[in-house]
C-alpha positions in Angstrom: -76.3 -39.9 -44.7 -74.2 -37.9 -47.0 -71.9 -37.1 -44.2 -71.4 -40.8 -43.5 -70.5 -41.4 -47.1 -67.9 -38.6 -47.0 -66.3 -40.0 -43.8 -66.1 -43.4 -45.4 -64.4 -42.0 -48.4 -61.8 -40.4 -46.2 -61.2 -43.7 -44.5 -60.7 -45.4 -47.8 -57.9 -43.0 -48.6 -56.4 -43.6 -45.2 -56.5 -47.4 -45.3 -55.3 -47.8 -48.8 -51.6 -47.4 -49.2 -51.4 -47.8 -53.0 -51.0 -44.7 -55.1 -50.4 -42.4 -52.1 -48.1 -39.5 -52.4 -47.1 -38.2 -49.1 -46.4 -34.8 -50.6 -49.0 -34.4 -53.4 -48.3 -31.5 -55.6 -50.8 -28.7 -56.3 -52.3 -28.3 -52.8 -53.0 -24.7 -52.1 -54.3 -23.1 -49.0 -58.0 -24.2 -48.5 -60.9 -22.7 -46.7 -60.2 -23.2 -42.9 -62.4 -25.8 -41.3 -63.2 -23.7 -38.3 -64.9 -21.2 -40.7 -66.9 -24.1 -42.1 -68.2 -24.9 -38.6 -69.3 -21.3 -38.1 -71.0 -21.2 -41.4 -72.8 -24.5 -40.8 -74.0 -23.2 -37.4 -75.2 -19.9 -38.9 -77.1 -21.8 -41.7 -79.0 -24.0 -39.2 -79.7 -21.0 -36.8 -80.9 -18.9 -39.8 -83.1 -21.7 -41.0 -84.6 -22.1 -37.5 -85.1 -18.3 -37.2 -86.9 -18.0 -40.6 -89.1 -21.0 -39.7 -90.2 -19.2 -36.5 -90.8 -16.0 -38.3 -92.9 -17.8 -41.0 -94.8 -20.2 -38.8 -98.1 -18.3 -39.3 -97.8 -18.3 -43.1 -97.9 -22.0 -44.1 -97.4 -21.4 -47.8 -94.4 -19.1 -47.3 -93.0 -21.5 -44.8 -93.4 -24.5 -47.2 -91.7 -22.6 -50.0 -88.8 -21.5 -47.7 -88.1 -24.9 -46.3 -88.3 -26.6 -49.7 -86.0 -24.1 -51.5 -83.6 -23.7 -48.5 -83.2 -27.5 -48.3 -82.4 -27.6 -52.1 -79.7 -24.8 -51.6 -78.2 -26.6 -48.6 -78.1 -30.0 -50.4 -76.6 -28.4 -53.6 -73.9 -26.8 -51.5 -73.1 -30.2 -49.8 -72.9 -31.8 -53.3 -70.2 -29.2 -54.3 -68.3 -29.7 -51.1 -68.3 -33.5 -51.6 -67.1 -33.1 -55.2 -64.3 -30.8 -54.0 -63.3 -33.4 -51.5 -63.3 -36.0 -54.3 -61.1 -33.8 -56.5 -58.5 -33.4 -53.8 -58.7 -37.1 -52.8 -57.8 -38.0 -56.4 -54.3 -36.7 -55.8 -53.9 -39.2 -53.0 -55.7 -42.3 -54.1 -58.0 -43.1 -57.1 -60.0 -45.6 -55.1 -60.6 -42.9 -52.4 -61.6 -40.5 -55.2 -64.2 -42.9 -56.5 -65.7 -43.4 -53.1 -66.1 -39.7 -52.5 -67.5 -39.3 -56.0 -70.1 -42.0 -55.3 -71.1 -40.2 -52.1 -71.5 -37.0 -54.0 -73.7 -38.7 -56.6 -75.9 -40.1 -53.8 -76.3 -36.7 -52.3 -77.0 -35.3 -55.8 -79.8 -37.9 -56.2 -81.3 -36.8 -52.9 -81.0 -33.1 -54.1 -82.9 -34.0 -57.3 -85.6 -35.6 -55.2 -85.9 -32.4 -53.2 -86.0 -30.4 -56.4 -88.9 -32.4 -57.9 -90.7 -32.4 -54.5 -90.4 -28.6 -54.2 -91.5 -28.1 -57.8 -94.7 -30.1 -57.2 -95.4 -28.7 -53.8 -94.6 -25.0 -54.4 -95.2 -24.4 -58.0 -97.8 -27.1 -58.9 -99.4 -26.8 -55.3 -100.0 -30.6 -55.1 -99.1 -32.9 -52.2 -96.2 -35.0 -53.6 -96.6 -38.0 -51.3 -96.2 -40.4 -54.2 -94.2 -39.0 -57.2 -91.1 -39.3 -59.2 -89.2 -37.6 -56.4 -89.4 -40.9 -54.4 -87.3 -42.5 -57.1 -84.4 -40.1 -56.4 -84.9 -40.3 -52.7 -84.9 -44.1 -52.6 -81.9 -44.3 -55.0 -80.0 -42.3 -52.5 -79.8 -45.2 -49.9 -78.2 -48.0 -52.0 -75.8 -45.5 -53.8 -74.7 -44.1 -50.4 -74.2 -47.6 -49.0 -72.1 -48.4 -52.1 -70.0 -45.3 -51.4 -69.4 -46.3 -47.8 -68.4 -49.9 -48.6 -66.1 -48.8 -51.5 -64.0 -46.8 -49.0 -60.7 -48.6 -48.3 -60.8 -50.4 -44.9 -58.3 -51.6 -42.5 -57.5 -55.3 -42.4 -58.2 -57.0 -39.2 -57.4 -60.5 -37.9 -60.0 -63.4 -38.2 -60.9 -63.0 -34.5 -61.3 -59.3 -34.8 -63.5 -59.7 -37.9 -65.6 -62.3 -36.1 -66.1 -59.9 -33.1 -67.0 -57.1 -35.6 -69.6 -59.3 -37.3 -71.2 -60.1 -33.9 -71.3 -56.4 -32.9 -72.8 -55.6 -36.3 -75.4 -58.3 -36.1 -76.4 -57.3 -32.5 -77.0 -53.7 -33.5 -78.8 -54.5 -36.8 -81.1 -57.1 -35.1 -82.0 -54.7 -32.4 -82.6 -51.9 -35.0 -84.8 -54.2 -37.1 -86.9 -55.0 -34.0 -87.3 -51.3 -33.2 -88.2 -50.4 -36.8 -90.6 -53.2 -37.1 -92.2 -52.6 -33.8 -92.6 -48.8 -34.2 -92.8 -48.1 -37.9 -93.0 -51.1 -40.3 -95.4 -53.2 -38.2 -97.9 -50.3 -37.6 -97.8 -49.4 -41.4 -98.7 -53.0 -42.3 -101.4 -53.1 -39.6 -103.0 -49.8 -40.7 -103.0 -50.6 -44.4 -106.3 -52.1 -45.5 -104.7 -53.0 -48.8 -101.0 -53.5 -49.6 -100.9 -50.7 -52.1 -98.2 -48.3 -53.4 -98.6 -46.0 -50.4 -97.9 -48.9 -48.0 -94.9 -50.1 -50.1 -93.4 -46.6 -50.1 -93.9 -46.2 -46.4 -92.2 -49.5 -45.8 -89.3 -48.8 -48.2 -88.2 -45.6 -46.4 -87.6 -47.4 -43.0 -85.7 -50.1 -44.9 -83.6 -47.2 -46.4 -83.0 -46.0 -42.9 -81.8 -49.4 -42.0 -79.4 -49.2 -45.0 -78.2 -46.0 -43.6 -77.7 -47.6 -40.2 -75.7 -50.3 -41.9 -73.5 -47.6 -43.3 -73.1 -46.1 -39.8 -72.0 -49.5 -38.5 -69.5 -49.9 -41.3 -68.0 -46.6 -40.5 -67.8 -47.0 -36.7 -66.6 -50.6 -36.8 -64.3 -50.7 -39.8 -63.4 -47.2 -41.0 -63.0 -44.8 -38.0 -59.4 -45.6 -37.1 -56.8 -42.9 -37.7 -56.2 -39.2 -37.6 -59.2 -38.5 -39.9 -61.8 -39.9 -37.5 -63.2 -36.4 -37.2 -64.4 -36.6 -40.7 -66.2 -39.9 -40.1 -67.7 -38.7 -36.8 -69.4 -35.8 -38.7 -70.4 -38.3 -41.4 -71.9 -40.8 -39.0 -73.6 -38.0 -37.0 -75.2 -36.7 -40.2 -76.6 -40.1 -41.1 -77.8 -40.7 -37.5 -79.5 -37.3 -37.6 -81.2 -38.2 -41.0 -82.3 -41.6 -39.6 -83.8 -40.0 -36.5 -85.5 -37.3 -38.6 -86.9 -39.8 -41.2 -88.2 -42.1 -38.4 -89.9 -39.3 -36.4 -91.3 -37.8 -39.6 -92.8 -41.2 -40.7 -94.2 -41.8 -37.2 -95.9 -38.4 -37.1 -97.1 -38.7 -40.7 -98.7 -42.0 -39.9 -100.3 -40.6 -36.8 -101.5 -37.5 -38.7 -99.5 -35.3 -36.3 -97.0 -33.8 -38.7 -97.1 -30.1 -39.2 -94.6 -28.1 -41.4 -92.4 -25.7 -39.4 -92.0 -28.0 -36.4 -88.8 -28.9 -34.6 -88.6 -32.0 -36.7 -88.0 -29.9 -39.9 -84.6 -28.8 -38.4 -83.4 -32.4 -38.6 -82.8 -32.3 -42.4 -80.7 -29.1 -42.5 -78.7 -30.4 -39.5 -78.0 -33.7 -41.1 -77.0 -32.1 -44.4 -74.8 -29.6 -42.7 -73.1 -32.4 -40.8 -72.4 -34.2 -44.1 -71.0 -31.0 -45.6 -68.8 -30.5 -42.5 -67.5 -34.1 -43.0 -66.5 -33.1 -46.6 -64.7 -30.0 -45.4 -63.0 -31.9 -42.7 -61.7 -34.3 -45.3 -60.5 -31.4 -47.4 -58.7 -29.9 -44.4 -57.0 -33.2 -43.6 -55.8 -33.7 -47.2 -54.5 -30.1 -47.4 -52.6 -30.5 -44.1 -51.1 -33.8 -45.3 -52.3 -35.7 -42.2 -53.9 -38.7 -43.9 -52.9 -42.0 -42.3 -51.1 -44.7 -44.3 -52.2 -48.2 -43.1 -49.0 -49.8 -44.2 -47.2 -47.7 -41.6 -49.8 -47.8 -38.8 -52.1 -50.8 -38.6 -54.8 -50.4 -36.0 -56.5 -53.1 -33.9 -60.2 -53.6 -33.7 -61.4 -52.2 -30.4 -58.6 -49.7 -30.3 -61.3 -47.0 -30.3 -63.4 -48.1 -27.3 -66.6 -46.0 -27.5 -68.2 -47.7 -30.6 -68.0 -51.0 -28.8 -70.6 -49.8 -26.3 -73.3 -49.7 -29.1 -73.9 -53.5 -29.2 -74.4 -53.6 -25.4 -76.7 -50.6 -25.5 -78.8 -52.1 -28.3 -78.9 -55.5 -26.5 -80.1 -53.7 -23.3 -82.7 -51.8 -25.3 -84.0 -55.0 -27.0 -84.2 -56.7 -23.6 -86.1 -53.7 -22.1 -88.5 -53.9 -25.0 -89.1 -57.6 -24.3 -89.9 -56.8 -20.7 -92.2 -54.0 -21.7 -94.0 -56.1 -24.3 -94.9 -58.7 -21.6 -97.5 -56.4 -20.2 -98.2 -54.3 -23.3 -99.3 -55.8 -26.6 -97.0 -55.1 -29.6 -96.8 -55.9 -33.3 -94.4 -58.7 -32.6 -95.6 -61.5 -30.4 -93.8 -62.0 -27.1 -92.5 -65.3 -28.4 -91.1 -63.9 -31.6 -89.6 -61.0 -29.7 -88.1 -63.4 -27.2 -86.5 -65.4 -30.0 -84.8 -62.3 -31.4 -83.7 -61.1 -28.0 -82.4 -64.6 -27.3 -80.4 -64.5 -30.5 -79.0 -61.1 -29.4 -78.1 -62.4 -26.0 -76.5 -65.5 -27.5 -74.4 -63.3 -29.8 -73.4 -61.1 -26.8 -72.5 -64.2 -24.8 -70.5 -65.6 -27.8 -68.7 -62.2 -28.1 -67.9 -62.3 -24.4 -66.6 -65.8 -24.7 -64.3 -64.5 -27.5 -63.3 -61.6 -25.3 -62.6 -64.0 -22.3 -60.6 -66.3 -24.6 -58.6 -63.4 -25.9 -58.1 -62.1 -22.4 -56.9 -65.6 -21.4 -54.4 -65.6 -24.3 -53.4 -62.1 -23.4 -53.0 -63.1 -19.7 -50.8 -66.1 -20.7 -48.8 -63.9 -23.0 -48.5 -61.3 -20.3 -47.2 -64.0 -17.8 -44.7 -65.1 -20.4 -43.7 -61.5 -20.9 -43.4 -61.1 -17.1 -41.2 -64.2 -16.9 -39.1 -62.9 -19.8 -38.9 -59.5 -18.1 -37.8 -61.1 -14.8 -35.1 -63.1 -16.6 -34.1 -60.0 -18.5 -34.1 -58.0 -15.2 -31.9 -60.6 -13.6 -29.6 -60.5 -16.6 -29.6 -56.7 -16.4 -28.7 -56.8 -12.7 -25.9 -59.1 -13.4 -24.7 -57.0 -16.3 -25.1 -53.9 -14.1 -22.9 -55.5 -11.4 -20.3 -56.5 -13.9 -20.6 -53.0 -15.4 -20.1 -51.4 -12.0 -17.0 -53.4 -11.5 -15.7 -52.4 -14.8 -16.7 -48.8 -14.1 -14.9 -48.9 -10.8 -11.8 -50.4 -12.4 -12.0 -47.9 -15.2 -12.5 -45.1 -12.8 -9.4 -46.0 -10.9 -7.5 -46.2 -14.1 -8.9 -42.8 -15.2 -8.0 -41.3 -11.8 -4.5 -42.5 -12.1 -4.3 -41.3 -15.7 -5.8 -38.0 -14.5 -3.2 -37.6 -11.9 -0.4 -38.4 -14.4 -2.1 -36.0 -16.8 -2.2 -33.3 -14.1 1.5 -33.8 -13.5 2.2 -33.7 -17.2 0.1 -30.5 -17.5 1.9 -29.0 -14.5 5.2 -29.9 -16.2 4.0 -28.6 -19.5 2.9 -25.3 -17.8 6.3 -25.0 -16.2 8.0 -25.8 -19.5 5.9 -23.3 -21.3 6.6 -20.7 -18.7 10.3 -21.5 -19.0 10.0 -21.4 -22.7 8.3 -18.0 -22.6 10.9 -16.8 -20.2 13.6 -18.2 -22.5 12.0 -16.6 -25.5 11.8 -13.3 -23.7 15.4 -13.5 -22.8 16.4 -14.6 -26.3 14.4 -11.7 -27.7 16.2 -9.3 -25.4 19.5 -10.8 -26.3 18.7 -10.7 -30.0 17.5 -7.1 -29.6 20.8 -6.0 -28.2 23.0 -7.9 -30.6 25.3 -5.5 -32.5 24.6 -7.3 -35.8 21.3 -6.9 -37.6 19.4 -10.0 -36.6 15.9 -11.3 -37.2 14.0 -14.7 -36.7 11.2 -16.4 -38.6 9.1 -19.4 -37.7 8.8 -22.4 -40.0 5.8 -20.7 -41.7 8.1 -17.8 -42.7 6.5 -15.3 -40.3 8.8 -12.8 -38.7 8.9 -13.2 -34.9 11.9 -11.1 -34.0 13.4 -8.0 -35.5 16.2 -6.3 -33.5 17.3 -2.7 -33.3 20.4 -3.1 -35.5 18.3 -4.3 -38.4 15.9 -1.4 -37.8 18.8 0.9 -38.2 20.0 -0.8 -41.4 16.6 -1.1 -43.1 14.7 1.9 -41.5 11.8 -0.5 -40.9 10.5 -0.6 -37.3 9.9 -3.9 -35.5 6.2 -3.3 -35.1 5.9 -2.9 -38.9 7.6 -6.1 -39.6 6.6 -8.5 -36.8 3.9 -11.0 -37.9 4.6 -10.4 -41.6 5.3 -13.4 -44.0 5.5 -14.1 -47.7 9.2 -12.9 -47.8 8.2 -9.4 -46.6 11.6 -9.2 -44.9 13.5 -9.4 -48.2 12.0 -6.2 -49.6 14.1 -3.7 -47.5 17.3 -5.5 -48.7 16.6 -6.3 -52.3 13.4 -4.4 -53.2 11.5 -7.5 -54.0 10.0 -10.6 -52.4 12.3 -13.5 -52.8 14.0 -16.2 -50.7 17.1 -15.1 -48.9 19.7 -16.8 -46.8 17.3 -17.5 -43.8 15.0 -19.3 -46.3 17.7 -21.2 -48.0 18.8 -22.7 -44.6 15.3 -24.2 -44.3 14.6 -25.0 -47.9 17.8 -25.1 -50.1 17.3 -23.7 -53.6 20.2 -23.6 -56.1 18.6 -20.8 -58.1 18.9 -18.3 -55.3 22.1 -19.7 -53.8 23.9 -18.4 -56.9 23.0 -14.8 -55.8 25.5 -15.1 -52.9 29.3 -14.8 -53.1 31.4 -17.2 -51.2 28.4 -19.2 -50.0 29.5 -21.9 -47.5 27.4 -24.6 -45.8 28.9 -25.8 -42.5 28.5 -29.2 -40.9 25.7 -27.9 -38.6 23.8 -27.0 -41.7 24.3 -23.3 -41.1 25.0 -21.0 -44.1 27.4 -18.1 -44.5 27.3 -15.9 -47.6 28.1 -12.5 -48.9 25.8 -10.5 -51.2 25.7 -7.1 -52.7 22.7 -4.7 -52.5 21.9 -1.2 -53.6 18.5 -0.9 -51.9 19.7 0.1 -48.4 20.2 3.7 -47.2 23.7 4.9 -48.1 23.8 3.3 -51.5 25.8 0.2 -52.4 26.4 -2.2 -49.6 28.2 -5.5 -49.1 26.4 -7.7 -46.5 27.7 -10.8 -44.8 24.9 -13.1 -43.7 24.9 -16.0 -41.4 21.8 -18.2 -41.0 21.0 -21.3 -38.9 18.0 -23.5 -38.2 16.3 -23.2 -34.8 14.9 -26.3 -33.0 12.5 -26.6 -30.1 12.9 -28.7 -27.0 11.7 -31.8 -28.8 14.2 -31.4 -31.6 11.7 -30.3 -34.2 12.3 -27.4 -36.5 11.0 -24.2 -34.9 12.3 -21.7 -37.4 15.5 -20.0 -38.5 17.7 -17.0 -37.5 19.9 -14.8 -39.6 22.4 -12.2 -38.6 23.6 -9.6 -41.1 26.8 -7.5 -40.9 27.7 -4.6 -43.1 31.2 -5.4 -44.5 31.3 -2.6 -47.0 34.3 -0.9 -45.2 36.2 -4.1 -45.0 35.5 -4.8 -48.6 36.9 -1.4 -49.5 40.1 -1.9 -47.4 40.6 -5.3 -49.0 40.3 -3.6 -52.4 42.9 -1.0 -51.5 45.3 -3.6 -50.2 44.8 -5.6 -53.4 45.6 -2.5 -55.5 48.8 -1.7 -53.4 50.0 -5.3 -53.7 49.5 -5.2 -57.4 51.6 -2.0 -57.6 54.3 -3.5 -55.5 54.4 -6.6 -57.5 54.7 -4.5 -60.7 57.6 -2.5 -59.3 59.4 -5.7 -58.2 58.9 -7.2 -61.6 60.4 -4.1 -63.2 63.4 -4.2 -60.9 64.0 -7.8 -61.6 63.8 -7.3 -65.3 66.3 -4.4 -64.9 68.8 -6.4 -62.9 68.5 -9.3 -65.3 69.2 -7.1 -68.3 72.1 -5.3 -66.5 73.6 -8.6 -65.4 73.6 -10.0 -68.9 75.2 -6.8 -70.3 77.9 -6.8 -67.7 78.7 -10.6 -67.9 79.3 -10.5 -71.7 82.3 -8.1 -71.5 83.4 -9.7 -68.3 83.7 -13.1 -70.1 85.8 -11.4 -72.7 88.1 -9.9 -70.1 88.5 -13.3 -68.3 89.1 -15.0 -71.7 91.7 -12.6 -72.8 93.4 -12.9 -69.4 93.5 -16.7 -69.9 95.0 -16.3 -73.3 97.7 -13.9 -72.1 98.6 -16.3 -69.3 99.4 -19.0 -71.8 102.0 -16.7 -73.4 105.5 -16.0 -72.2 105.1 -13.4 -69.6 107.3 -11.9 -67.0 106.5 -13.1 -63.5 105.3 -9.6 -62.6 103.0 -9.5 -65.7 101.7 -13.0 -64.9 101.0 -12.0 -61.4 99.0 -9.0 -62.7 97.0 -11.2 -65.1 96.3 -13.8 -62.4 94.9 -10.9 -60.3 92.8 -9.7 -63.2 91.5 -13.2 -64.0 90.6 -14.0 -60.3 88.9 -10.6 -59.9 86.9 -11.2 -63.1 85.8 -14.7 -62.0 84.7 -13.3 -58.6 82.8 -10.5 -60.3 81.3 -13.0 -62.8 80.1 -15.1 -59.9 78.5 -12.0 -58.3 76.9 -11.1 -61.6 75.5 -14.8 -61.9 74.1 -14.6 -58.4 72.4 -11.3 -59.2 70.9 -12.8 -62.4 69.7 -15.9 -60.6 68.0 -13.6 -57.9 66.3 -11.6 -60.7 65.0 -14.8 -62.3 63.7 -16.0 -59.0 62.1 -12.6 -58.3 60.6 -12.6 -61.8 59.2 -16.1 -61.2 61.4 -17.6 -63.9 63.0 -20.2 -61.6 
């Protein structure tokens, strides 16, 4: 019974979605459920073994069974409280249900405690005592716990079928209990006293337990936690069977302590405890169902649906048997109840047939829709196949074109590699120091001439970037002519003498460096951009020539020219001065001659003076010419 309550509490948690945390905090590793099964089996086996060992000592057997049952029931109460505590982290309603189930079991345990005290310590037969209050309180409290568990919501048709199944089982159970327990108690009682009332109430309590079992099997046992409810229902069924057999033997005066029937109570309590541990295991593993996500359908679990038919068959068999054998109920009364059961079964089958008809109609509609969908799928497939064929042809054509392009590209790449190889060989044998960088500034060629100038081997420079190639020339990383042709920079262009940019964007410039071997050097650099076959910038190339010797020759020529120009200027100055000094007295001579010619002279004297004057004018003309030449030579004219 306690087990049933535990299972229902688990279902309540499962079927109620409110307040659920899919990852509740605080769960630690719990006691494994398989160990619980082993312990429960060992408890029952140990109980049976001790009973067999003490069967000849009635007092010791009575004391053992009473005290052992108290221990088992107390342990079950703790297990159910543990399940309630863990359930609280999922759902407060579920927590309350498990708490009510634990209180019901606690009530039964208190009854066992009072019973054992009276039977063992007071040595009285406690057939009618305060223990019965605790025992009888167990049934309604347990039923309340089962019904307080959250349940799955079913449709109106499903609920009506469930009510019919519930009614069939309960009517058949009432017939059985009345025929074999309640009826004989009433017949054997001369007076309707307290003993008779108590004997009648306990079977009614078992019917309440059966109601709890039906509630579990018909409304709760849907979901991953059904193992919990199976143990719970099994525990209640074991308790119902044990109580029924105990009452029957007690009425017949055949009950003896230590018999097989006494194993029924520890088995039922152990099953209830296993239900609690199963609930703990499910909660700890985070496997509890959420009905909002997965809504079951009544009848989804098939085997509980056989119970109404089994009960109906049992009631009908009892009716047939009572025709020849007198029973507590008259044949007419029993026939009425069996007729009600059969009517309910027929009504249920009508509902099933009606539902099957609806399902068949819906299935036919689904089939027609599927056929239409199939035809549409076939049409779409044919259309798709045409498109696929067309697309395949296009892809094959594109593939052929692509293969041709790939072949051309491979040939072009091979030609490019061959061209690069030849270019590298050409560059390597150029007399001028030459190197090449790509557009990322990484050295990809470094010829022998530049190795000789810089004393840096090609293998040490190839693949280097970040202006590594400028260090051998200038002792630092900086942009040089090959970088300026790719990315002009006025700051570094000023470092070059006579920098010229041609129409093809190539650069020519002269720079001075003292970092190369041999000391100070004048270098003439020429850089140009390299383009690939598609006209995109590939990199740049720079050739460097040492023009130090030429610079020195130019400097010597400049100095010689300056000296010659100085000597010429000195000569011109000398001639100018001399011409001026000579012309002054010459003018005086010519002037005196002119004066003498104006006087009276002899013909011979006049002839001499004419000769002097003409010779003076000729000499003066020569002196003027010399003076003019000296002025021209001295850049004065």
